[in-house]
Structure formats: C-alpha cells, structure tokens
ROSE-4610 file (N, C-alpha, C; in Angstrom, 1 decimal, always signed):
// ROSE-4610
residu = [M/M/M/P/P/P/W/W/W/Q/Q/Q/Q/Q/Q/N/N/N/F/F/F/Q/Q/Q/N/N/N/Y/Y/Y/T/T/T/T/T/T/S/S/S/V/V/V/A/A/A/F/F/F/A/A/A/V/V/V/Q/Q/Q/L/L/L/S/S/S/T/T/T/V/V/V/Q/Q/Q/V/V/V/R/R/R/A/A/A/L/L/L/D/D/D/A/A/A/I/I/I/A/A/A/N/N/N/N/N/N/T/T/T/W/W/W/A/A/A/D/D/D/G/G/G/Q/Q/Q/F/F/F/F/F/F/M/M/M/F/F/F/F/F/F/A/A/A/T/T/T/A/A/A/Q/Q/Q/A/A/A/L/L/L/Q/Q/Q/R/R/R/R/R/R/G/G/G/L/L/L/A/A/A/E/E/E/H/H/H/N/N/N/P/P/P/N/N/N/R/R/R/T/T/T/S/S/S/E/E/E/H/H/H/S/S/S/W/W/W/V/V/V/Y/Y/Y/R/R/R/L/L/L/T/T/T/P/P/P/A/A/A/G/G/G/E/E/E/L/L/L/V/V/V/L/L/L/Q/Q/Q/L/L/L/V/V/V/R/R/R/M/M/M/S/S/S/G/G/G/A/A/A/L/L/L/G/G/G/S/S/S/T/T/T/A/A/A/E/E/E/V/V/V/S/S/S/E/E/E/A/A/A/A/A/A]
num = [1/1/1/2/2/2/3/3/3/4/4/4/5/5/5/6/6/6/7/7/7/8/8/8/9/9/9/10/10/10/11/11/11/12/12/12/13/13/13/14/14/14/15/15/15/16/16/16/17/17/17/18/18/18/19/19/19/20/20/20/21/21/21/22/22/22/23/23/23/24/24/24/25/25/25/26/26/26/27/27/27/28/28/28/29/29/29/30/30/30/31/31/31/32/32/32/33/33/33/34/34/34/35/35/35/36/36/36/37/37/37/38/38/38/39/39/39/40/40/40/41/41/41/42/42/42/43/43/43/44/44/44/45/45/45/46/46/46/47/47/47/48/48/48/49/49/49/50/50/50/51/51/51/52/52/52/53/53/53/54/54/54/55/55/55/56/56/56/57/57/57/58/58/58/59/59/59/60/60/60/61/61/61/62/62/62/63/63/63/64/64/64/65/65/65/66/66/66/67/67/67/68/68/68/69/69/69/70/70/70/71/71/71/72/72/72/73/73/73/74/74/74/75/75/75/76/76/76/77/77/77/78/78/78/79/79/79/80/80/80/81/81/81/82/82/82/83/83/83/84/84/84/85/85/85/86/86/86/87/87/87/88/88/88/89/89/89/90/90/90/91/91/91/92/92/92/93/93/93/94/94/94/95/95/95/96/96/96/97/97/97/98/98/98/99/99/99/100/100/100]
x = [-3.7/-4.9/-5.3/-6.5/-7.0/-6.9/-6.7/-6.5/-7.6/-8.9/-10.0/-9.9/-9.5/-9.4/-8.2/-7.1/-6.0/-6.5/-7.2/-7.7/-8.6/-9.6/-10.6/-9.9/-8.9/-8.2/-7.4/-6.8/-6.0/-6.8/-7.9/-8.7/-9.7/-10.1/-11.1/-10.7/-9.4/-8.9/-9.4/-9.5/-10.0/-11.0/-10.7/-11.5/-11.0/-11.8/-11.4/-10.2/-9.1/-7.9/-7.0/-6.4/-5.4/-4.2/-3.1/-1.9/-0.8/-0.2/+0.9/+2.1/+3.3/+4.4/+4.6/+5.4/+5.7/+6.2/+7.1/+7.6/+6.5/+5.6/+4.4/+3.5/+3.3/+2.4/+3.1/+4.4/+5.1/+5.1/+5.2/+5.2/+3.8/+2.7/+1.4/+1.4/+1.9/+1.9/+2.8/+4.0/+4.9/+4.3/+3.6/+3.0/+1.9/+1.1/+0.1/+0.7/+1.8/+2.4/+3.5/+3.8/+4.8/+6.2/+6.5/+7.8/+8.3/+9.6/+10.2/+11.5/+11.8/+13.1/+14.2/+15.3/+16.4/+17.1/+17.2/+17.8/+17.1/+15.8/+14.9/+14.6/+15.1/+14.7/+15.0/+16.1/+16.4/+15.3/+14.5/+13.5/+12.1/+12.1/+10.8/+10.1/+10.8/+10.1/+9.6/+10.3/+9.9/+8.6/+8.7/+7.5/+6.3/+6.5/+5.4/+4.8/+5.7/+5.1/+4.3/+4.7/+3.9/+2.6/+2.5/+1.3/+0.4/+1.1/+0.4/-0.3/+0.4/-0.1/-1.4/-1.4/-2.5/-3.7/-3.5/-4.5/-4.6/-3.5/-3.5/-2.7/-1.9/-1.2/-1.2/-1.0/-0.9/+0.0/+0.5/+1.4/+0.5/+1.2/+0.5/+0.5/-0.6/-0.7/-0.5/-0.6/-0.5/+0.9/+1.8/+3.2/+3.7/+4.2/+4.5/+6.0/+6.8/+8.2/+8.9/+10.2/+10.9/+10.9/+10.5/+10.4/+9.0/+8.1/+6.7/+6.7/+5.8/+5.7/+5.3/+5.9/+5.7/+4.4/+4.1/+2.9/+1.9/+0.7/-0.4/-1.2/-1.9/-2.8/-4.1/-4.6/-5.9/-6.9/-8.2/-9.2/-9.2/-8.9/-8.7/-7.5/-6.4/-5.2/-5.5/-6.2/-6.6/-7.4/-8.3/-9.1/-8.3/-7.5/-6.6/-5.7/-5.1/-4.3/-5.1/-6.3/-7.1/-7.3/-7.5/-7.6/-6.3/-5.2/-3.9/-3.7/-4.0/-3.8/-4.7/-5.9/-6.8/-6.3/-5.6/-5.1/-3.9/-3.3/-2.1/-0.8/-0.9/+0.3/+1.4/+1.0/+1.9/+2.1/+1.7/+1.8/+0.5/+0.5/-0.7/-1.9/-3.1/-4.4/-4.6/-4.0/-4.1/-3.4/-2.2/-1.4/-2.2/-2.8/-3.6/-4.8/-5.5/-6.7/-6.3/-5.1/-4.7/-4.3/-3.8/-3.3/-4.5/-5.6/-6.8/-7.5]
y = [+10.0/+9.2/+9.0/+9.3/+9.2/+7.7/+7.6/+6.3/+5.4/+5.9/+5.0/+4.3/+5.0/+4.4/+3.4/+3.7/+2.8/+1.5/+1.6/+0.4/-0.4/+0.3/-0.5/-1.2/-0.5/-1.2/-2.4/-2.2/-3.3/-4.5/-4.3/-5.4/-6.0/-5.4/-5.9/-6.2/-6.3/-6.5/-7.8/-8.9/-10.2/-10.6/-10.6/-10.9/-10.1/-10.0/-9.3/-10.0/-9.4/-10.1/-9.0/-9.2/-8.4/-9.3/-9.1/-9.9/-8.9/-9.1/-8.3/-9.1/-8.6/-9.3/-9.1/-9.8/-9.6/-8.2/-7.7/-6.3/-5.3/-5.5/-4.6/-4.6/-5.8/-5.9/-5.1/-5.3/-4.5/-3.0/-2.7/-1.2/-0.6/-1.4/-0.9/-0.6/-1.5/-1.3/-0.1/+0.0/+1.1/+2.4/+2.5/+3.8/+4.1/+3.2/+3.4/+3.9/+3.4/+3.7/+4.7/+5.2/+6.2/+5.7/+4.5/+3.9/+3.1/+2.9/+2.0/+1.6/+0.3/-0.3/+0.3/+0.8/+1.4/+0.5/-0.7/-1.6/-1.8/-1.5/-1.7/-0.4/+0.8/+2.1/+2.2/+1.6/+1.8/+1.2/+0.3/-0.3/+0.4/+1.4/+1.9/+2.6/+3.5/+4.3/+3.4/+2.4/+1.5/+0.8/+0.3/-0.4/+0.5/+1.7/+2.6/+3.0/+3.1/+3.4/+2.2/+1.0/-0.2/-0.1/+0.3/+0.4/+1.5/+2.6/+3.7/+3.3/+2.5/+2.0/+1.1/+0.5/-0.4/+0.4/+1.6/+2.4/+2.3/+1.7/+1.5/+2.6/+3.4/+4.5/+5.6/+6.8/+8.0/+9.0/+10.0/+11.0/+11.8/+12.1/+12.8/+14.3/+14.9/+16.3/+17.2/+16.6/+17.3/+17.4/+16.9/+16.9/+18.3/+18.5/+19.9/+20.1/+19.1/+19.3/+18.1/+18.1/+17.0/+15.8/+16.0/+14.9/+14.2/+14.9/+14.3/+13.1/+12.2/+11.0/+11.4/+10.8/+11.2/+10.6/+9.4/+8.6/+8.5/+8.2/+7.8/+6.8/+6.0/+5.0/+5.6/+5.1/+5.4/+4.7/+5.0/+4.2/+2.7/+2.4/+1.0/+0.4/+1.2/+0.7/+0.4/+1.2/+1.0/-0.3/-0.5/-1.7/-3.0/-2.9/-4.1/-4.3/-3.3/-3.5/-4.2/-3.8/-4.4/-5.9/-6.3/-7.7/-8.4/-7.8/-8.4/-8.7/-7.7/-7.9/-9.0/-9.1/-10.1/-11.5/-11.6/-12.8/-13.3/-12.4/-12.8/-12.7/-12.1/-11.9/-11.0/-10.1/-9.2/-9.6/-10.8/-11.2/-12.0/-12.5/-13.3/-12.4/-13.0/-12.3/-11.8/-12.5/-12.1/-10.7/-10.6/-9.4/-8.2/-8.5/-7.5/-7.1/-8.0/-7.7/-6.8/-7.1/-6.3/-4.9/-4.8/-3.5/-2.6/-3.2/-2.5/-1.8]
z = [-14.1/-14.0/-12.6/-12.2/-10.9/-10.3/-9.0/-8.4/-8.7/-8.8/-9.0/-10.3/-11.4/-12.7/-12.7/-12.0/-12.0/-11.3/-10.2/-9.4/-10.2/-10.9/-11.7/-12.9/-13.5/-14.6/-14.1/-13.0/-12.4/-12.0/-11.3/-10.7/-11.7/-12.7/-13.6/-15.0/-15.2/-16.6/-17.2/-16.3/-16.7/-15.7/-14.5/-13.3/-12.1/-11.1/-9.9/-9.3/-9.2/-8.6/-8.1/-6.9/-6.4/-6.1/-6.8/-6.5/-6.1/-5.0/-4.5/-4.0/-4.3/-3.8/-2.3/-1.7/-0.3/+0.0/-0.9/-0.7/-0.9/-1.8/-2.0/-0.8/-0.2/+1.0/+2.1/+2.3/+3.3/+3.1/+1.8/+1.4/+1.8/+1.5/+1.9/+3.4/+4.2/+5.6/+6.0/+5.3/+5.6/+5.3/+4.2/+3.8/+4.8/+5.3/+6.2/+7.6/+7.9/+9.2/+9.1/+7.9/+7.7/+8.1/+7.9/+8.2/+7.0/+7.0/+6.0/+6.6/+6.5/+7.1/+6.3/+7.0/+6.4/+5.3/+5.6/+4.6/+3.3/+3.3/+2.2/+1.5/+2.0/+1.4/-0.1/-0.5/-1.9/-2.9/-2.4/-3.2/-3.0/-2.1/-1.8/-3.0/-3.7/-4.7/-5.9/-6.3/-7.3/-6.9/-5.6/-5.0/-4.9/-4.4/-4.2/-5.6/-6.6/-7.9/-8.5/-8.2/-8.6/-7.9/-6.6/-5.9/-6.4/-6.9/-7.5/-8.8/-9.6/-10.9/-10.6/-9.5/-9.2/-8.5/-8.2/-7.6/-6.1/-5.5/-4.0/-3.2/-3.9/-3.3/-4.2/-3.7/-4.5/-3.8/-4.6/-4.0/-2.9/-1.9/-0.8/-1.1/-1.4/-1.7/-0.5/+0.7/+2.0/+2.5/+1.7/+2.1/+2.4/+3.6/+4.1/+4.1/+4.1/+4.2/+3.6/+3.4/+2.8/+3.7/+5.0/+5.9/+6.0/+5.3/+5.3/+4.4/+4.6/+3.8/+2.4/+1.4/-0.1/-0.6/-0.1/-0.6/+0.6/+0.2/+1.1/+0.4/+1.2/+0.7/+0.2/-0.9/-1.4/-0.6/-0.7/+0.0/-0.4/-1.6/-2.0/-1.4/-1.3/-0.6/+0.9/+1.5/+2.9/+3.1/+2.2/+2.3/+2.0/+1.0/+0.7/+1.9/+2.5/+3.7/+4.8/+5.0/+6.0/+5.7/+4.5/+4.1/+4.3/+3.9/+4.1/+5.6/+6.4/+7.9/+8.4/+8.0/+8.4/+8.0/+6.8/+6.3/+7.1/+7.9/+8.7/+7.9/+6.7/+5.9/+6.5/+7.4/+8.1/+9.5/+9.9/+11.3/+11.7/+12.8/+13.2/+13.3/+13.2/+13.3/+14.7/+15.7/+17.1/+17.3/+16.6/+16.7/+16.0/+14.9/+14.2/+15.0/+15.6/+16.4/+17.6/+18.2/+19.4/+18.9/+17.7/+17.2/+16.8/+16.4/+15.9/+17.0]
C-alpha cells in the first residue's frame, strides 16, 4: 500500500489527528538523521513499522549496502517531524531554530 493511502487512512479515519508515542517521535528523528541510540536498537524495527503503517516512513529503495539506512521518511513524515520539532518535543525551539 503506498504511503499516501496509509497516511490518509490514518489521519482521516474519524478526524484529522496524528498521535505518536515518545519512541515513535524519536524514531522519526532517528530516521531523518540516520541514527539510532544503541540501547534502543532492539525496538527500532517495530517502531519503524508502526510509522510505516501510519504513512510516515517507508522502506528506502535507494539502500545500497547493509550499512545503508533501511527506512526513510515520507513527505508526510518530514512535515510531521517539522511540527514535532517546532513543538519542542525533541528539545527546545531555540535548539531547533539553531539547527535549521
């Protein structure tokens, strides 16, 4: 199922809403930055699959080696991550502004 359909089904089932756990928010950021904390790696695939079902992440078709990142953010995932960063959920908005 394409990410657009997953995202539409997820956000408009009753009303437009995006609810993510703290781990899912951190996974969005990790996928965007190609990083994942070693101690949390065992949870990564289940979390990434949850983001995939929501249309926020997808398998990376450009993966060139076993060391390449398996997932990438969809356009919807990138926008949600921008909103999360603005909200300060990943740190202060000052830190986000400086990083942008």
